[in-house]
N, CA, C, O and CB atoms as a CASP TS submission, in Angstrom:
PFRMAT TS
TARGET T0000
AUTHOR 0000-0000-0000
METHOD Language model
MODEL 1
PARENT N/A
ATOM      1  N   MET     1     121.854  -2.535  27.203  1.00  0.00           N
ATOM      2  CA  MET     1     120.618  -3.295  27.182  1.00  0.00           C
ATOM      3  C   MET     1     119.671  -2.824  26.085  1.00  0.00           C
ATOM      4  O   MET     1     118.809  -3.578  25.632  1.00  0.00           O
ATOM      5  CB  MET     1     119.937  -3.204  28.523  1.00  0.00           C
ATOM      6  N   LYS     2     119.833  -1.598  25.672  1.00  0.00           N
ATOM      7  CA  LYS     2     118.902  -1.082  24.676  1.00  0.00           C
ATOM      8  C   LYS     2     118.961  -1.910  23.403  1.00  0.00           C
ATOM      9  O   LYS     2     120.013  -2.417  23.013  1.00  0.00           O
ATOM     10  CB  LYS     2     119.204   0.384  24.367  1.00  0.00           C
ATOM     11  N   ASP     3     117.813  -2.032  22.773  1.00  0.00           N
ATOM     12  CA  ASP     3     117.678  -2.734  21.498  1.00  0.00           C
ATOM     13  C   ASP     3     117.980  -4.226  21.591  1.00  0.00           C
ATOM     14  O   ASP     3     118.264  -4.858  20.574  1.00  0.00           O
ATOM     15  CB  ASP     3     118.584  -2.108  20.481  1.00  0.00           C
ATOM     16  N   GLN     4     117.926  -4.795  22.781  1.00  0.00           N
ATOM     17  CA  GLN     4     118.108  -6.236  22.950  1.00  0.00           C
ATOM     18  C   GLN     4     116.716  -6.877  23.077  1.00  0.00           C
ATOM     19  O   GLN     4     115.912  -6.413  23.886  1.00  0.00           O
ATOM     20  CB  GLN     4     119.007  -6.558  24.215  1.00  0.00           C
ATOM     21  N   PRO     5     116.415  -7.906  22.318  1.00  0.00           N
ATOM     22  CA  PRO     5     115.065  -8.478  22.346  1.00  0.00           C
ATOM     23  C   PRO     5     114.658  -9.039  23.712  1.00  0.00           C
ATOM     24  O   PRO     5     113.469  -9.046  24.032  1.00  0.00           O
ATOM     25  CB  PRO     5     114.964  -9.567  21.319  1.00  0.00           C
ATOM     26  N   TYR     6     115.607  -9.507  24.523  1.00  0.00           N
ATOM     27  CA  TYR     6     115.246 -10.087  25.814  1.00  0.00           C
ATOM     28  C   TYR     6     114.736  -9.049  26.804  1.00  0.00           C
ATOM     29  O   TYR     6     114.091  -9.415  27.787  1.00  0.00           O
ATOM     30  CB  TYR     6     116.433 -10.803  26.403  1.00  0.00           C
ATOM     31  N   VAL     7     114.999  -7.783  26.582  1.00  0.00           N
ATOM     32  CA  VAL     7     114.537  -6.733  27.495  1.00  0.00           C
ATOM     33  C   VAL     7     113.015  -6.651  27.501  1.00  0.00           C
ATOM     34  O   VAL     7     112.425  -6.231  28.497  1.00  0.00           O
ATOM     35  CB  VAL     7     115.137  -5.373  27.102  1.00  0.00           C
ATOM     36  N   ALA     8     112.381  -7.040  26.423  1.00  0.00           N
ATOM     37  CA  ALA     8     110.910  -7.015  26.357  1.00  0.00           C
ATOM     38  C   ALA     8     110.293  -7.918  27.417  1.00  0.00           C
ATOM     39  O   ALA     8     109.149  -7.699  27.816  1.00  0.00           O
ATOM     40  CB  ALA     8     110.428  -7.445  24.964  1.00  0.00           C
ATOM     41  N   LEU     9     111.011  -8.912  27.873  1.00  0.00           N
ATOM     42  CA  LEU     9     110.491  -9.849  28.869  1.00  0.00           C
ATOM     43  C   LEU     9     110.976  -9.556  30.280  1.00  0.00           C
ATOM     44  O   LEU     9     110.677 -10.316  31.201  1.00  0.00           O
ATOM     45  CB  LEU     9     110.873 -11.247  28.496  1.00  0.00           C
ATOM     46  N   ALA    10     111.711  -8.483  30.466  1.00  0.00           N
ATOM     47  CA  ALA    10     112.278  -8.171  31.783  1.00  0.00           C
ATOM     48  C   ALA    10     111.201  -7.645  32.725  1.00  0.00           C
ATOM     49  O   ALA    10     110.350  -6.841  32.343  1.00  0.00           O
ATOM     50  CB  ALA    10     113.414  -7.140  31.651  1.00  0.00           C
ATOM     51  N   TYR    11     111.263  -8.115  33.953  1.00  0.00           N
ATOM     52  CA  TYR    11     110.399  -7.620  35.023  1.00  0.00           C
ATOM     53  C   TYR    11     111.314  -7.348  36.204  1.00  0.00           C
ATOM     54  O   TYR    11     111.823  -8.277  36.831  1.00  0.00           O
ATOM     55  CB  TYR    11     109.242  -8.652  35.394  1.00  0.00           C
ATOM     56  N   MET    12     111.522  -6.082  36.504  1.00  0.00           N
ATOM     57  CA  MET    12     112.447  -5.712  37.573  1.00  0.00           C
ATOM     58  C   MET    12     111.655  -5.253  38.779  1.00  0.00           C
ATOM     59  O   MET    12     110.693  -4.495  38.649  1.00  0.00           O
ATOM     60  CB  MET    12     113.426  -4.605  37.111  1.00  0.00           C
ATOM     61  N   THR    13     112.056  -5.710  39.943  1.00  0.00           N
ATOM     62  CA  THR    13     111.396  -5.289  41.171  1.00  0.00           C
ATOM     63  C   THR    13     112.380  -4.537  42.039  1.00  0.00           C
ATOM     64  O   THR    13     113.588  -4.547  41.802  1.00  0.00           O
ATOM     65  CB  THR    13     110.814  -6.494  41.929  1.00  0.00           C
ATOM     66  N   GLY    14     111.836  -3.888  43.045  1.00  0.00           N
ATOM     67  CA  GLY    14     112.685  -3.142  43.960  1.00  0.00           C
ATOM     68  C   GLY    14     112.780  -1.692  43.537  1.00  0.00           C
ATOM     69  O   GLY    14     112.025  -1.219  42.688  1.00  0.00           O
ATOM     70  N   ILE    15     113.705  -1.016  44.135  1.00  0.00           N
ATOM     71  CA  ILE    15     113.901   0.404  43.836  1.00  0.00           C
ATOM     72  C   ILE    15     115.031   0.501  42.834  1.00  0.00           C
ATOM     73  O   ILE    15     116.142   0.033  43.082  1.00  0.00           O
ATOM     74  CB  ILE    15     114.214   1.241  45.132  1.00  0.00           C
ATOM     75  N   LEU    16     114.740   1.102  41.720  1.00  0.00           N
ATOM     76  CA  LEU    16     115.698   1.205  40.636  1.00  0.00           C
ATOM     77  C   LEU    16     116.214   2.640  40.556  1.00  0.00           C
ATOM     78  O   LEU    16     115.489   3.529  40.109  1.00  0.00           O
ATOM     79  CB  LEU    16     115.063   0.768  39.294  1.00  0.00           C
ATOM     80  N   PRO    17     117.444   2.875  40.977  1.00  0.00           N
ATOM     81  CA  PRO    17     117.994   4.221  40.823  1.00  0.00           C
ATOM     82  C   PRO    17     118.318   4.440  39.347  1.00  0.00           C
ATOM     83  O   PRO    17     119.157   3.745  38.774  1.00  0.00           O
ATOM     84  CB  PRO    17     119.268   4.423  41.717  1.00  0.00           C
ATOM     85  N   VAL    18     117.660   5.391  38.755  1.00  0.00           N
ATOM     86  CA  VAL    18     117.828   5.644  37.332  1.00  0.00           C
ATOM     87  C   VAL    18     118.638   6.922  37.160  1.00  0.00           C
ATOM     88  O   VAL    18     118.213   7.998  37.581  1.00  0.00           O
ATOM     89  CB  VAL    18     116.452   5.752  36.611  1.00  0.00           C
ATOM     90  N   LYS    19     119.787   6.796  36.550  1.00  0.00           N
ATOM     91  CA  LYS    19     120.656   7.949  36.316  1.00  0.00           C
ATOM     92  C   LYS    19     120.071   8.773  35.182  1.00  0.00           C
ATOM     93  O   LYS    19     119.775   8.254  34.106  1.00  0.00           O
ATOM     94  CB  LYS    19     122.115   7.504  35.986  1.00  0.00           C
ATOM     95  N   LYS    20     119.913  10.036  35.434  1.00  0.00           N
ATOM     96  CA  LYS    20     119.368  10.933  34.417  1.00  0.00           C
ATOM     97  C   LYS    20     120.492  11.671  33.714  1.00  0.00           C
ATOM     98  O   LYS    20     121.414  12.189  34.344  1.00  0.00           O
ATOM     99  CB  LYS    20     118.382  11.933  35.041  1.00  0.00           C
ATOM    100  N   TYR    21     120.394  11.704  32.422  1.00  0.00           N
ATOM    101  CA  TYR    21     121.303  12.498  31.600  1.00  0.00           C
ATOM    102  C   TYR    21     120.458  13.580  30.959  1.00  0.00           C
ATOM    103  O   TYR    21     119.764  13.329  29.974  1.00  0.00           O
ATOM    104  CB  TYR    21     122.055  11.620  30.515  1.00  0.00           C
ATOM    105  N   GLY    22     120.513  14.771  31.509  1.00  0.00           N
ATOM    106  CA  GLY    22     119.620  15.829  31.034  1.00  0.00           C
ATOM    107  C   GLY    22     118.205  15.493  31.446  1.00  0.00           C
ATOM    108  O   GLY    22     117.954  15.225  32.620  1.00  0.00           O
ATOM    109  N   SER    23     117.272  15.501  30.503  1.00  0.00           N
ATOM    110  CA  SER    23     115.882  15.168  30.823  1.00  0.00           C
ATOM    111  C   SER    23     115.556  13.722  30.486  1.00  0.00           C
ATOM    112  O   SER    23     114.417  13.294  30.674  1.00  0.00           O
ATOM    113  CB  SER    23     114.934  16.094  30.079  1.00  0.00           C
ATOM    114  N   HIS    24     116.529  12.956  29.990  1.00  0.00           N
ATOM    115  CA  HIS    24     116.296  11.577  29.605  1.00  0.00           C
ATOM    116  C   HIS    24     117.016  10.617  30.537  1.00  0.00           C
ATOM    117  O   HIS    24     118.093  10.917  31.054  1.00  0.00           O
ATOM    118  CB  HIS    24     116.739  11.347  28.173  1.00  0.00           C
ATOM    119  N   SER    25     116.409   9.470  30.740  1.00  0.00           N
ATOM    120  CA  SER    25     116.995   8.426  31.568  1.00  0.00           C
ATOM    121  C   SER    25     117.868   7.532  30.700  1.00  0.00           C
ATOM    122  O   SER    25     117.628   7.390  29.501  1.00  0.00           O
ATOM    123  CB  SER    25     115.898   7.600  32.281  1.00  0.00           C
ATOM    124  N   ALA    26     118.877   6.934  31.311  1.00  0.00           N
ATOM    125  CA  ALA    26     119.703   5.964  30.600  1.00  0.00           C
ATOM    126  C   ALA    26     118.910   4.684  30.328  1.00  0.00           C
ATOM    127  O   ALA    26     119.259   3.917  29.431  1.00  0.00           O
ATOM    128  CB  ALA    26     120.978   5.646  31.407  1.00  0.00           C
ATOM    129  N   LEU    27     117.848   4.451  31.098  1.00  0.00           N
ATOM    130  CA  LEU    27     116.998   3.276  30.919  1.00  0.00           C
ATOM    131  C   LEU    27     115.593   3.718  30.527  1.00  0.00           C
ATOM    132  O   LEU    27     114.662   3.604  31.324  1.00  0.00           O
ATOM    133  CB  LEU    27     116.960   2.418  32.211  1.00  0.00           C
ATOM    134  N   ASN    28     115.436   4.213  29.329  1.00  0.00           N
ATOM    135  CA  ASN    28     114.131   4.750  28.935  1.00  0.00           C
ATOM    136  C   ASN    28     113.268   3.726  28.201  1.00  0.00           C
ATOM    137  O   ASN    28     112.243   4.089  27.625  1.00  0.00           O
ATOM    138  CB  ASN    28     114.322   5.969  28.057  1.00  0.00           C
ATOM    139  N   MET    29     113.665   2.452  28.214  1.00  0.00           N
ATOM    140  CA  MET    29     112.864   1.431  27.559  1.00  0.00           C
ATOM    141  C   MET    29     111.951   0.684  28.538  1.00  0.00           C
ATOM    142  O   MET    29     111.285  -0.275  28.147  1.00  0.00           O
ATOM    143  CB  MET    29     113.770   0.449  26.853  1.00  0.00           C
ATOM    144  N   PHE    30     111.913   1.113  29.805  1.00  0.00           N
ATOM    145  CA  PHE    30     111.073   0.486  30.824  1.00  0.00           C
ATOM    146  C   PHE    30     109.881   1.370  31.155  1.00  0.00           C
ATOM    147  O   PHE    30     109.944   2.595  31.041  1.00  0.00           O
ATOM    148  CB  PHE    30     111.887   0.198  32.093  1.00  0.00           C
ATOM    149  N   TRP    31     108.798   0.729  31.564  1.00  0.00           N
ATOM    150  CA  TRP    31     107.678   1.447  32.162  1.00  0.00           C
ATOM    151  C   TRP    31     107.916   1.447  33.654  1.00  0.00           C
ATOM    152  O   TRP    31     108.259   0.415  34.231  1.00  0.00           O
ATOM    153  CB  TRP    31     106.290   0.798  31.794  1.00  0.00           C
ATOM    154  N   GLU    32     107.741   2.581  34.280  1.00  0.00           N
ATOM    155  CA  GLU    32     107.931   2.675  35.726  1.00  0.00           C
ATOM    156  C   GLU    32     106.577   2.787  36.404  1.00  0.00           C
ATOM    157  O   GLU    32     105.690   3.498  35.932  1.00  0.00           O
ATOM    158  CB  GLU    32     108.829   3.886  36.094  1.00  0.00           C
ATOM    159  N   TYR    33     106.427   2.076  37.517  1.00  0.00           N
ATOM    160  CA  TYR    33     105.213   2.121  38.316  1.00  0.00           C
ATOM    161  C   TYR    33     105.580   2.549  39.718  1.00  0.00           C
ATOM    162  O   TYR    33     106.542   2.046  40.299  1.00  0.00           O
ATOM    163  CB  TYR    33     104.488   0.753  38.324  1.00  0.00           C
ATOM    164  N   SER    34     104.819   3.471  40.259  1.00  0.00           N
ATOM    165  CA  SER    34     105.090   4.021  41.581  1.00  0.00           C
ATOM    166  C   SER    34     104.774   3.012  42.673  1.00  0.00           C
ATOM    167  O   SER    34     103.777   2.294  42.594  1.00  0.00           O
ATOM    168  CB  SER    34     104.287   5.294  41.799  1.00  0.00           C
ATOM    169  N   MET    35     105.622   2.960  43.689  1.00  0.00           N
ATOM    170  CA  MET    35     105.363   2.113  44.849  1.00  0.00           C
ATOM    171  C   MET    35     104.310   2.735  45.764  1.00  0.00           C
ATOM    172  O   MET    35     103.664   2.029  46.538  1.00  0.00           O
ATOM    173  CB  MET    35     106.656   1.869  45.625  1.00  0.00           C
ATOM    174  N   THR    36     104.140   4.042  45.680  1.00  0.00           N
ATOM    175  CA  THR    36     103.213   4.709  46.593  1.00  0.00           C
ATOM    176  C   THR    36     101.853   4.975  45.967  1.00  0.00           C
ATOM    177  O   THR    36     100.951   5.447  46.658  1.00  0.00           O
ATOM    178  CB  THR    36     103.806   6.005  47.065  1.00  0.00           C
ATOM    179  N   ASP    37     101.678   4.688  44.685  1.00  0.00           N
ATOM    180  CA  ASP    37     100.390   4.878  44.023  1.00  0.00           C
ATOM    181  C   ASP    37     100.114   3.637  43.183  1.00  0.00           C
ATOM    182  O   ASP    37     100.339   3.635  41.973  1.00  0.00           O
ATOM    183  CB  ASP    37     100.379   6.182  43.138  1.00  0.00           C
ATOM    184  N   GLN    38      99.631   2.592  43.824  1.00  0.00           N
ATOM    185  CA  GLN    38      99.486   1.284  43.193  1.00  0.00           C
ATOM    186  C   GLN    38      98.092   1.002  42.652  1.00  0.00           C
ATOM    187  O   GLN    38      97.718  -0.164  42.523  1.00  0.00           O
ATOM    188  CB  GLN    38      99.850   0.227  44.167  1.00  0.00           C
ATOM    189  N   LYS    39      97.318   2.020  42.336  1.00  0.00           N
ATOM    190  CA  LYS    39      95.932   1.792  41.938  1.00  0.00           C
ATOM    191  C   LYS    39      95.811   0.801  40.782  1.00  0.00           C
ATOM    192  O   LYS    39      94.938  -0.066  40.817  1.00  0.00           O
ATOM    193  CB  LYS    39      95.285   3.105  41.553  1.00  0.00           C
ATOM    194  N   GLU    40      96.658   0.904  39.763  1.00  0.00           N
ATOM    195  CA  GLU    40      96.566   0.022  38.601  1.00  0.00           C
ATOM    196  C   GLU    40      96.950  -1.425  38.918  1.00  0.00           C
ATOM    197  O   GLU    40      96.349  -2.361  38.390  1.00  0.00           O
ATOM    198  CB  GLU    40      97.449   0.545  37.494  1.00  0.00           C
ATOM    199  N   LEU    41      97.943  -1.601  39.774  1.00  0.00           N
ATOM    200  CA  LEU    41      98.524  -2.923  39.966  1.00  0.00           C
ATOM    201  C   LEU    41      98.343  -3.503  41.358  1.00  0.00           C
ATOM    202  O   LEU    41      98.933  -4.538  41.668  1.00  0.00           O
ATOM    203  CB  LEU    41      99.959  -2.868  39.658  1.00  0.00           C
ATOM    204  N   GLU    42      97.538  -2.862  42.212  1.00  0.00           N
ATOM    205  CA  GLU    42      97.485  -3.297  43.606  1.00  0.00           C
ATOM    206  C   GLU    42      97.006  -4.730  43.779  1.00  0.00           C
ATOM    207  O   GLU    42      97.401  -5.395  44.737  1.00  0.00           O
ATOM    208  CB  GLU    42      96.594  -2.386  44.382  1.00  0.00           C
ATOM    209  N   GLU    43      96.163  -5.224  42.874  1.00  0.00           N
ATOM    210  CA  GLU    43      95.714  -6.608  43.044  1.00  0.00           C
ATOM    211  C   GLU    43      96.808  -7.615  42.694  1.00  0.00           C
ATOM    212  O   GLU    43      96.691  -8.796  43.020  1.00  0.00           O
ATOM    213  CB  GLU    43      94.484  -6.866  42.184  1.00  0.00           C
ATOM    214  N   TYR    44      97.862  -7.156  42.034  1.00  0.00           N
ATOM    215  CA  TYR    44      98.957  -8.038  41.646  1.00  0.00           C
ATOM    216  C   TYR    44     100.198  -7.859  42.516  1.00  0.00           C
ATOM    217  O   TYR    44     101.043  -8.753  42.566  1.00  0.00           O
ATOM    218  CB  TYR    44      99.315  -7.800  40.205  1.00  0.00           C
ATOM    219  N   THR    45     100.322  -6.731  43.196  1.00  0.00           N
ATOM    220  CA  THR    45     101.502  -6.451  44.017  1.00  0.00           C
ATOM    221  C   THR    45     101.064  -6.034  45.405  1.00  0.00           C
ATOM    222  O   THR    45     100.047  -5.358  45.560  1.00  0.00           O
ATOM    223  CB  THR    45     102.381  -5.354  43.375  1.00  0.00           C
ATOM    224  N   GLY    46     101.808  -6.423  46.399  1.00  0.00           N
ATOM    225  CA  GLY    46     101.488  -6.004  47.767  1.00  0.00           C
ATOM    226  C   GLY    46     100.173  -6.592  48.240  1.00  0.00           C
ATOM    227  O   GLY    46      99.828  -7.721  47.890  1.00  0.00           O
ATOM    228  N   PHE    47      99.439  -5.825  49.036  1.00  0.00           N
ATOM    229  CA  PHE    47      98.183  -6.268  49.611  1.00  0.00           C
ATOM    230  C   PHE    47      97.074  -5.312  49.208  1.00  0.00           C
ATOM    231  O   PHE    47      97.284  -4.100  49.160  1.00  0.00           O
ATOM    232  CB  PHE    47      98.286  -6.370  51.141  1.00  0.00           C
ATOM    233  N   THR    48      95.904  -5.844  48.920  1.00  0.00           N
ATOM    234  CA  THR    48      94.743  -4.998  48.679  1.00  0.00           C
ATOM    235  C   THR    48      94.172  -4.562  50.033  1.00  0.00           C
ATOM    236  O   THR    48      94.521  -5.128  51.069  1.00  0.00           O
ATOM    237  CB  THR    48      93.664  -5.748  47.824  1.00  0.00           C
ATOM    238  N   GLU    49      93.315  -3.578  50.018  1.00  0.00           N
ATOM    239  CA  GLU    49      92.702  -3.113  51.260  1.00  0.00           C
ATOM    240  C   GLU    49      91.895  -4.235  51.912  1.00  0.00           C
ATOM    241  O   GLU    49      91.907  -4.382  53.134  1.00  0.00           O
ATOM    242  CB  GLU    49      91.802  -1.891  50.994  1.00  0.00           C
ATOM    243  N   THR    50      91.199  -5.021  51.102  1.00  0.00           N
ATOM    244  CA  THR    50      90.417  -6.140  51.627  1.00  0.00           C
ATOM    245  C   THR    50      91.316  -7.151  52.330  1.00  0.00           C
ATOM    246  O   THR    50      90.973  -7.646  53.404  1.00  0.00           O
ATOM    247  CB  THR    50      89.636  -6.825  50.497  1.00  0.00           C
ATOM    248  N   GLU    51      92.458  -7.457  51.734  1.00  0.00           N
ATOM    249  CA  GLU    51      93.394  -8.402  52.356  1.00  0.00           C
ATOM    250  C   GLU    51      93.937  -7.862  53.674  1.00  0.00           C
ATOM    251  O   GLU    51      94.082  -8.612  54.639  1.00  0.00           O
ATOM    252  CB  GLU    51      94.554  -8.708  51.403  1.00  0.00           C
ATOM    253  N   VAL    52      94.239  -6.564  53.720  1.00  0.00           N
ATOM    254  CA  VAL    52      94.761  -5.969  54.947  1.00  0.00           C
ATOM    255  C   VAL    52      93.694  -6.009  56.042  1.00  0.00           C
ATOM    256  O   VAL    52      94.001  -6.302  57.197  1.00  0.00           O
ATOM    257  CB  VAL    52      95.226  -4.514  54.695  1.00  0.00           C
ATOM    258  N   LYS    53      92.451  -5.718  55.686  1.00  0.00           N
ATOM    259  CA  LYS    53      91.370  -5.790  56.675  1.00  0.00           C
ATOM    260  C   LYS    53      91.239  -7.209  57.213  1.00  0.00           C
ATOM    261  O   LYS    53      91.057  -7.403  58.415  1.00  0.00           O
ATOM    262  CB  LYS    53      90.031  -5.328  56.057  1.00  0.00           C
ATOM    263  N   ARG    54      91.329  -8.198  56.334  1.00  0.00           N
ATOM    264  CA  ARG    54      91.246  -9.594  56.755  1.00  0.00           C
ATOM    265  C   ARG    54      92.404  -9.953  57.687  1.00  0.00           C
ATOM    266  O   ARG    54      92.203 -10.624  58.699  1.00  0.00           O
ATOM    267  CB  ARG    54      91.243 -10.523  55.531  1.00  0.00           C
ATOM    268  N   LEU    55      93.604  -9.510  57.349  1.00  0.00           N
ATOM    269  CA  LEU    55      94.771  -9.778  58.201  1.00  0.00           C
ATOM    270  C   LEU    55      94.644  -9.089  59.555  1.00  0.00           C
ATOM    271  O   LEU    55      95.012  -9.663  60.580  1.00  0.00           O
ATOM    272  CB  LEU    55      96.055  -9.319  57.504  1.00  0.00           C
ATOM    273  N   CYS    56      94.123  -7.858  59.564  1.00  0.00           N
ATOM    274  CA  CYS    56      93.922  -7.162  60.839  1.00  0.00           C
ATOM    275  C   CYS    56      92.976  -7.962  61.734  1.00  0.00           C
ATOM    276  O   CYS    56      93.227  -8.114  62.930  1.00  0.00           O
ATOM    277  CB  CYS    56      93.361  -5.736  60.603  1.00  0.00           C
ATOM    278  N   GLY    57      91.891  -8.472  61.152  1.00  0.00           N
ATOM    279  CA  GLY    57      90.957  -9.280  61.924  1.00  0.00           C
ATOM    280  C   GLY    57      91.612 -10.542  62.446  1.00  0.00           C
ATOM    281  O   GLY    57      91.388 -10.939  63.589  1.00  0.00           O
ATOM    282  N   ARG    58      92.413 -11.167  61.615  1.00  0.00           N
ATOM    283  CA  ARG    58      93.086 -12.421  62.008  1.00  0.00           C
ATOM    284  C   ARG    58      94.045 -12.217  63.167  1.00  0.00           C
ATOM    285  O   ARG    58      94.169 -13.081  64.035  1.00  0.00           O
ATOM    286  CB  ARG    58      93.843 -13.009  60.824  1.00  0.00           C
ATOM    287  N   PHE    59      94.730 -11.066  63.184  1.00  0.00           N
ATOM    288  CA  PHE    59      95.732 -10.818  64.213  1.00  0.00           C
ATOM    289  C   PHE    59      95.248  -9.854  65.298  1.00  0.00           C
ATOM    290  O   PHE    59      96.049  -9.362  66.093  1.00  0.00           O
ATOM    291  CB  PHE    59      96.982 -10.274  63.578  1.00  0.00           C
ATOM    292  N   GLY    60      93.934  -9.584  65.333  1.00  0.00           N
ATOM    293  CA  GLY    60      93.371  -8.752  66.382  1.00  0.00           C
ATOM    294  C   GLY    60      93.826  -7.297  66.348  1.00  0.00           C
ATOM    295  O   GLY    60      93.973  -6.664  67.394  1.00  0.00           O
ATOM    296  N   MET    61      94.047  -6.770  65.153  1.00  0.00           N
ATOM    297  CA  MET    61      94.498  -5.369  65.008  1.00  0.00           C
ATOM    298  C   MET    61      93.344  -4.519  64.507  1.00  0.00           C
ATOM    299  O   MET    61      92.454  -5.011  63.813  1.00  0.00           O
ATOM    300  CB  MET    61      95.714  -5.263  64.032  1.00  0.00           C
ATOM    301  N   ASP    62      93.362  -3.257  64.856  1.00  0.00           N
ATOM    302  CA  ASP    62      92.352  -2.305  64.422  1.00  0.00           C
ATOM    303  C   ASP    62      92.771  -1.705  63.077  1.00  0.00           C
ATOM    304  O   ASP    62      93.796  -1.030  62.990  1.00  0.00           O
ATOM    305  CB  ASP    62      92.146  -1.192  65.487  1.00  0.00           C
ATOM    306  N   PHE    63      91.979  -1.951  62.032  1.00  0.00           N
ATOM    307  CA  PHE    63      92.325  -1.475  60.686  1.00  0.00           C
ATOM    308  C   PHE    63      92.470   0.039  60.647  1.00  0.00           C
ATOM    309  O   PHE    63      93.452   0.545  60.104  1.00  0.00           O
ATOM    310  CB  PHE    63      91.268  -1.918  59.677  1.00  0.00           C
ATOM    311  N   ASP    64      91.514   0.773  61.210  1.00  0.00           N
ATOM    312  CA  ASP    64      91.578   2.239  61.182  1.00  0.00           C
ATOM    313  C   ASP    64      92.779   2.754  61.970  1.00  0.00           C
ATOM    314  O   ASP    64      93.411   3.731  61.571  1.00  0.00           O
ATOM    315  CB  ASP    64      90.284   2.842  61.748  1.00  0.00           C
ATOM    316  N   GLY    65      93.094   2.099  63.086  1.00  0.00           N
ATOM    317  CA  GLY    65      94.273   2.486  63.860  1.00  0.00           C
ATOM    318  C   GLY    65      95.554   2.233  63.080  1.00  0.00           C
ATOM    319  O   GLY    65      96.479   3.045  63.110  1.00  0.00           O
ATOM    320  N   LEU    66      95.604   1.109  62.385  1.00  0.00           N
ATOM    321  CA  LEU    66      96.763   0.790  61.552  1.00  0.00           C
ATOM    322  C   LEU    66      96.931   1.830  60.456  1.00  0.00           C
ATOM    323  O   LEU    66      98.040   2.296  60.194  1.00  0.00           O
ATOM    324  CB  LEU    66      96.622  -0.613  60.938  1.00  0.00           C
ATOM    325  N   ARG    67      95.820   2.192  59.815  1.00  0.00           N
ATOM    326  CA  ARG    67      95.863   3.211  58.755  1.00  0.00           C
ATOM    327  C   ARG    67      96.381   4.535  59.309  1.00  0.00           C
ATOM    328  O   ARG    67      97.221   5.179  58.681  1.00  0.00           O
ATOM    329  CB  ARG    67      94.460   3.407  58.129  1.00  0.00           C
ATOM    330  N   THR    68      95.897   4.943  60.464  1.00  0.00           N
ATOM    331  CA  THR    68      96.344   6.191  61.095  1.00  0.00           C
ATOM    332  C   THR    68      97.839   6.148  61.381  1.00  0.00           C
ATOM    333  O   THR    68      98.556   7.111  61.112  1.00  0.00           O
ATOM    334  CB  THR    68      95.566   6.447  62.397  1.00  0.00           C
ATOM    335  N   ASP    69      98.309   5.023  61.929  1.00  0.00           N
ATOM    336  CA  ASP    69      99.746   4.885  62.225  1.00  0.00           C
ATOM    337  C   ASP    69     100.590   4.981  60.959  1.00  0.00           C
ATOM    338  O   ASP    69     101.636   5.630  60.957  1.00  0.00           O
ATOM    339  CB  ASP    69     100.022   3.551  62.929  1.00  0.00           C
ATOM    340  N   ILE    70     100.144   4.343  59.893  1.00  0.00           N
ATOM    341  CA  ILE    70     100.904   4.371  58.639  1.00  0.00           C
ATOM    342  C   ILE    70     100.927   5.783  58.056  1.00  0.00           C
ATOM    343  O   ILE    70     101.967   6.241  57.583  1.00  0.00           O
ATOM    344  CB  ILE    70     100.301   3.383  57.618  1.00  0.00           C
ATOM    345  N   VAL    71      99.797   6.465  58.087  1.00  0.00           N
ATOM    346  CA  VAL    71      99.753   7.852  57.582  1.00  0.00           C
ATOM    347  C   VAL    71     100.689   8.737  58.396  1.00  0.00           C
ATOM    348  O   VAL    71     101.400   9.565  57.828  1.00  0.00           O
ATOM    349  CB  VAL    71      98.303   8.416  57.633  1.00  0.00           C
ATOM    350  N   GLN    72     100.701   8.576  59.710  1.00  0.00           N
ATOM    351  CA  GLN    72     101.607   9.369  60.554  1.00  0.00           C
ATOM    352  C   GLN    72     103.070   9.073  60.231  1.00  0.00           C
ATOM    353  O   GLN    72     103.890   9.987  60.142  1.00  0.00           O
ATOM    354  CB  GLN    72     101.335   9.090  62.040  1.00  0.00           C
ATOM    355  N   MET    73     103.389   7.795  60.057  1.00  0.00           N
ATOM    356  CA  MET    73     104.778   7.439  59.706  1.00  0.00           C
ATOM    357  C   MET    73     105.149   8.031  58.341  1.00  0.00           C
ATOM    358  O   MET    73     106.278   8.482  58.145  1.00  0.00           O
ATOM    359  CB  MET    73     104.962   5.889  59.688  1.00  0.00           C
ATOM    360  N   TRP    74     104.215   8.028  57.416  1.00  0.00           N
ATOM    361  CA  TRP    74     104.474   8.577  56.074  1.00  0.00           C
ATOM    362  C   TRP    74     104.798  10.062  56.171  1.00  0.00           C
ATOM    363  O   TRP    74     105.737  10.529  55.527  1.00  0.00           O
ATOM    364  CB  TRP    74     103.254   8.355  55.139  1.00  0.00           C
ATOM    365  N   PHE    75     104.034  10.815  56.968  1.00  0.00           N
ATOM    366  CA  PHE    75     104.280  12.248  57.086  1.00  0.00           C
ATOM    367  C   PHE    75     105.590  12.532  57.792  1.00  0.00           C
ATOM    368  O   PHE    75     106.281  13.488  57.439  1.00  0.00           O
ATOM    369  CB  PHE    75     103.142  12.919  57.823  1.00  0.00           C
ATOM    370  N   VAL    76     105.952  11.724  58.786  1.00  0.00           N
ATOM    371  CA  VAL    76     107.243  11.886  59.460  1.00  0.00           C
ATOM    372  C   VAL    76     108.358  11.624  58.459  1.00  0.00           C
ATOM    373  O   VAL    76     109.341  12.364  58.418  1.00  0.00           O
ATOM    374  CB  VAL    76     107.366  10.928  60.686  1.00  0.00           C
ATOM    375  N   TYR    77     108.216  10.581  57.654  1.00  0.00           N
ATOM    376  CA  TYR    77     109.225  10.242  56.642  1.00  0.00           C
ATOM    377  C   TYR    77     109.377  11.361  55.619  1.00  0.00           C
ATOM    378  O   TYR    77     110.494  11.683  55.215  1.00  0.00           O
ATOM    379  CB  TYR    77     108.854   8.932  55.932  1.00  0.00           C
ATOM    380  N   GLN    78     108.277  11.950  55.203  1.00  0.00           N
ATOM    381  CA  GLN    78     108.326  13.037  54.207  1.00  0.00           C
ATOM    382  C   GLN    78     108.962  14.287  54.767  1.00  0.00           C
ATOM    383  O   GLN    78     109.488  15.122  54.031  1.00  0.00           O
ATOM    384  CB  GLN    78     106.930  13.363  53.707  1.00  0.00           C
ATOM    385  N   GLY    79     108.905  14.405  56.092  1.00  0.00           N
ATOM    386  CA  GLY    79     109.544  15.473  56.842  1.00  0.00           C
ATOM    387  C   GLY    79     109.358  16.802  56.289  1.00  0.00           C
ATOM    388  O   GLY    79     109.858  17.778  56.848  1.00  0.00           O
TER
END
């Protein structure tokens, strides 16, 4: 794929397992964005905090309780 002009227009989603050869990736022509730190792109991907608060209100859920549950699940996952 390297040096192909169409790669400039590629937008890949999902989890991309990138094979590392030494300190370099085989796919070093892409910019990578973290799924867990979306500050730059949160208004374009996923849900913003405002949207989540609105959805919690719509479905009768407690926003702070939801946040607590997600943080707890994150720490269990990180193990």
